[in-house]
Each structure stands twice: as C-alpha cells, then as structure tokens.
N, C-alpha and C positions, 0 to 999 in steps of 0.2 A: 314719328317714322316717316325715314327718306325713302320714298321711293318712286321712282322715275323710270322714263323710257325712252331711248332711242331706234329711230329706223335705221340702219345701218344698209348702204347698198352692195351687199355682199352676202354670200351664202351663210348659214351658221357654221359651216365647216369653214370658210374661211377666215370668218371673227375666231371662230376658238384656235385656227392656228397662230393667230397674234396672242390670245390669251394664255396660251400654254407653248409661249417660247419664256423661259424667264427671265434671258438677255433683254428683253422689252419691256418690262413688268414695269421698269423706271420711265420709258418714255410714255407711258396713257397715266399710272398713278400718281395725282396730284402731290408733288412734295416730297416723292422718294428718288434718290439717286443712289446709283452703285449697290445694285442686286445683287445676290450672290444665291445660288441653291445651296443649302445649308443641310437638307437632309430629304434624302428620297427622291423621286425622278419628279421633277414638277412638268404639269397637275395632278401626279396621281393622290389616291387618299393617302393621308398623312404626312404628305410631301413639305418643306418649308422652304421661303426666303429668308435672309437675311437682307435689310438694306438700312441708309441712314436717311433720315428726314431731317433737314438745314431750317433750322427758325434762327434767320439774322448770326449771330456768333455762335449759337448752340446748334450741337447735332447730336439729334437723338439716334440711338442704333435700336430697330424693332425690328420684328419676326411675324411674318403671314403662315398660315400653318390651311391644309385644305381638309377644310371639313366635308366636301362630298364633292365628287367628281364624277359625273355622268355626261363622259362627249358625246357629241357635240352641242347639247341642249342646256345642262344645269353644272354650274362652279360657284361651291360654298366656300368663303375661306373665314379666317379666325384671324386678323390682325393685332397681334398685343404689344402695345405703347409702352408695356413695363407701369408705372406707378401711374401712368393713366388710364391703364383697364383693357379691357379685348373689346372688338366692334366688330361685329358680322357682317361680311360682304357678300349678300345672294345675289347670283347673275343666272337670268335664265333667257336664253337664246332661242326664241321663236322662229321658222320659217314665217316669212311673212312675203307669198308670191316667191320669188328668188332672191328676196334678200332678206334682212335680219331685225327680228322688234328685241331687242334687246332690254330685259327690264330688271334695274338696278333696285335692290332694295337692303340698305345699309343702315345701321343701327348700332348704339353703344349694346353691350353685352354683357358685361364685367368690369367691377373694380369702381374705381372715380367717376368714370365716364357712362358707367349702367346708374349710378346713384345720383347723380346729381343733371343725368338727362332732363331737357328741357327744349322749349320751342327755340329759344335762339342756339341750341345746340342742332336742333332742325334744320334750321334755317342756316348754319355754318353747311350743316353735311348736303343741303341741297344744293347750294353754291358750288362746292367742291365735286360734287357728282355730275353736277352738268358739265361743270370743266372737264370730267376727267371720262364722259361718255362723248365729248367732242373730241378729244384727245384719242379715244379708241377709236373711233366712226374714221376719223381722216387715215390714220395709220391703218385699218384694214380696206378702208377705197383707194388708198393710194400706190398699198402694197401689193406686187405682182410677183410673188413668191422667191424661190432662191435665187434667181436672176437677177434682182432688183438689188442685191449685195455688190458692192465692188469692191476688191480686194485695197486693201489700203484707206479707205474712204471709211470712216467711223460714222455709224447710224446717226440721226439726230437725235439730239437728246434737252427737253425741253424740263425744266422747273417751274 
C-alpha cells in the first residue's frame, strides 16, 4: 500500500479549493490531461471526471468517481483505468497549525491492478504519489484565489 504525506503551506480550505476545481485536476494528477466533468458536480459524492492519460503514442481514456467527500477534510476517489482495473485514492486533509498535512493513501482496488498488486506496483505508486503531492502543494501555495486568473492566459499545464 502506498501511503504518503505532505505538509502544504495553506489551510485545509485553501487546499480543498484546488482539489474541488475539476479544471485543475490535470494540473496536479500525474499523467492526466484534458479532464472534463462527466457526471454530477465535482467533488460531490458520485460525481465523476473523464480524462486522458498519454503514454507515448497511446492515449487511455479513464474516469474517476468520488466515493467519499467531506469538505474540507476527506476526499476519496476511485480511478477506473478500464482493463487495468481501478484504484482507490484517499486524501485526508488535517489542519497543522495554519497549514495542512495531506495524507495520501493510494492502492489498486479491483481488476488486473488488484490481482497483480506487488512491491513493484507500490514503488511506482510512491514515485507517482510524491510527484502528485509536490504538484498539488505548488498549486496550493502559488494560488491566490480568483484574482490569479488572467483572461486570455491559460493555466500552466504539466504532464
């Protein structure tokens, strides 16, 4: 199981603002691009996002569903990667003084990923999770709210 944490120099409410912005999903989730709301209102229970993951010439179309949402402290997602199976991504946001301790628990849940789960998979998830937490922290710590957006200037996007 890949469990990690990161101290983010913003309040849980500020971190939640980034997590609850469907348009910014691809900015902090490693490998994800072109996220669009598929159902419901993100991140309400049962809401989902569709997105693409590009692996060289391959493009996978995946979906993530909100399984638990308790703003601004808990967000649990199930990422569906089709034939590769699903993964549980649980984030707990704990107040740490005026900052947030974000605890990320990510592991395969169903399908091939769950059946083939091993230490190598855990190591890959740890590397991916570390990068994802770093991106999320950077977005949160740089975010200054609505005034930050500049008309005609797209948000930075990294894959």
